[in-house]
C-alpha positions in Angstrom: 47.5 -2.0 15.4 47.1 -3.4 19.4 46.4 -7.4 19.7 42.8 -5.9 21.0 42.7 -3.6 17.9 43.0 -6.4 15.8 40.9 -8.5 17.6 38.0 -6.2 17.4 38.6 -5.8 13.8 38.5 -9.4 12.9 35.2 -9.7 15.4 33.7 -6.8 13.3 34.5 -8.5 9.4 33.7 -11.4 10.7 30.1 -10.3 12.0 29.2 -8.5 8.8 30.6 -11.1 6.7 27.8 -13.3 8.9 24.9 -10.4 8.1 25.7 -10.2 4.5 25.8 -13.6 4.2 22.5 -14.2 5.9 20.8 -12.2 4.2 21.6 -13.9 0.9 20.4 -16.6 2.0 17.0 -15.4 3.2 16.9 -14.0 -0.1 17.7 -17.5 -2.2 15.0 -19.4 0.1 12.5 -17.1 -0.3 12.6 -16.8 -4.0 13.2 -20.7 -4.4 10.0 -20.9 -2.3 8.3 -18.3 -4.0 9.3 -19.7 -7.7 8.0 -23.3 -6.8 4.4 -21.9 -5.7 3.8 -19.1 -8.8 3.9 -20.5 -12.0 2.5 -19.9 -15.8 0.0 -22.4 -17.8 -1.0 -22.1 -20.8 -4.7 -22.9 -21.9 -5.4 -22.1 -25.8 -2.8 -20.1 -26.0 -4.0 -17.7 -23.1 -1.4 -17.2 -20.2 -2.8 -17.9 -17.0 -0.1 -16.6 -13.8 -1.5 -19.3 -11.1 -0.4 -19.7 -7.6 -0.4 -23.5 -6.6 -1.9 -24.9 -3.7 0.0 -28.5 -3.2 -0.5 -29.0 0.6 -3.8 -29.8 2.8 -3.7 -25.8 4.4 -3.4 -24.4 0.9 -6.4 -26.8 -0.3 -8.9 -25.8 2.2 -7.8 -22.0 2.4 -7.9 -21.8 -1.3 -9.3 -18.8 -2.9 -11.4 -17.8 0.4 -11.3 -14.5 2.1 -10.0 -12.8 -0.8 -11.9 -9.5 -2.2 -10.8 -10.4 -5.8 -8.6 -12.2 -8.7 -6.8 -10.4 -11.2 -7.4 -11.1 -14.3 -4.9 -13.6 -16.2 -4.9 -15.1 -12.5 -5.6 -18.4 -10.9 -5.1 -21.1 -8.7 -4.0 -24.8 -9.6 -4.5 -27.5 -6.9 -2.3 -30.4 -7.2 -3.2 -34.4 -6.2 -1.0 -37.0 -5.5 -3.3 -39.0 -7.6 -6.5 -38.7 -9.8 -9.3 -39.1 -7.8 -13.2 -37.2 -7.2 -12.6 -33.5 -6.1 -15.1 -31.6 -4.5 -15.3 -28.0 -4.2 -17.3 -25.6 -2.1 -17.5 -21.7 -2.0 -16.9 -21.7 2.1 -16.1 -17.9 2.8 -15.9 -17.0 -0.9 -16.4 -13.2 -2.3 -16.7 -13.5 -5.8 -17.8 -15.8 -8.5 -15.2 -18.4 -10.0 -15.6 -20.8 -12.7 -13.5 -23.9 -11.9 -11.6 -26.5 -14.0 -10.5 -29.9 -13.2 -7.8 -31.3 -15.3 -6.8 -35.1 -15.8 -3.2 -36.5 -15.4 -2.6 -35.8 -19.3 -3.3 -32.1 -19.1 -7.0 -32.5 -20.5 -9.7 -30.7 -19.4 -12.6 -33.3 -18.5 -15.0 -30.6 -16.5 -15.8 -27.1 -16.1 -18.2 -25.6 -13.8 -19.0 -21.7 -15.1 -20.1 -18.8 -12.8 -19.6 -20.7 -9.3 -21.6 -18.3 -7.0 -20.6 -17.5 -3.8 -24.0 -18.0 -2.2 -23.7 -21.5 -3.7 -22.4 -22.8 -0.1 -22.5 -25.2 1.2 -23.6 -27.3 -2.7 -20.6 -28.8 -3.9 -18.9 -29.4 -7.1 -17.2 -32.2 -8.5 -16.4 -33.7 -12.1 -17.8 -36.6 -13.4 -14.8 -39.0 -13.3 -11.5 -39.0 -11.7 -8.8 -35.4 -11.7 -5.4 -34.8 -10.7 -5.2 -30.8 -11.3 -8.6 -28.7 -10.3 -8.1 -24.6 -11.6 -9.8 -21.9 -10.1 -10.0 -18.7 -12.4 -12.2 -15.8 -12.5 -15.9 -16.2 -13.9 -17.0 -16.2 -17.1 -12.8 -16.5 -18.2 -13.8 -20.2 -19.6 -16.8 -19.0 -21.9 -15.2 -15.4 -22.8 -11.6 -17.2 -24.0 -13.7 -20.3 -25.6 -12.1 -22.6 -23.2 -13.7 -26.4 -23.1 -13.6 -29.8 -22.3 -11.1 -31.8 -24.3 -8.6 -28.6 -24.4 -4.5 -29.1 -23.3 -3.1 -27.5 -20.3 0.5 -26.8 -20.7 2.4 -25.6 -17.4 5.4 -22.9 -18.0 
């Protein structure tokens, strides 16, 4: 093999190796981000798949502008410390149940079947919460979920 051929071969192998490595790196980073955003929680032995809204942009958008929420799906809003948290139905297209949860993972307040046309009304818990869970309307009634029930993250 000539010197020119050997150099081209090495460059080709290096380029292909870099492409493969980059692909694995992108796959790893994407899956790591997704796993931190998608979780499961349990209430009364019922598993709910949740997306976590932890930054301000995610909290502002919430479930707005979606057309529906699949069964046993929800969004969990996470706050740094317990506080009064108000929720509104801006740009919502379907009704939801809103569950406020304290730092000990106990439900402290529930608003059932909050309708999109309730905007600009806001809904709040009577005491500070660290988490808010939004799920499909009537989910809490159908599954006998009530104030005092515990949440388990999985």
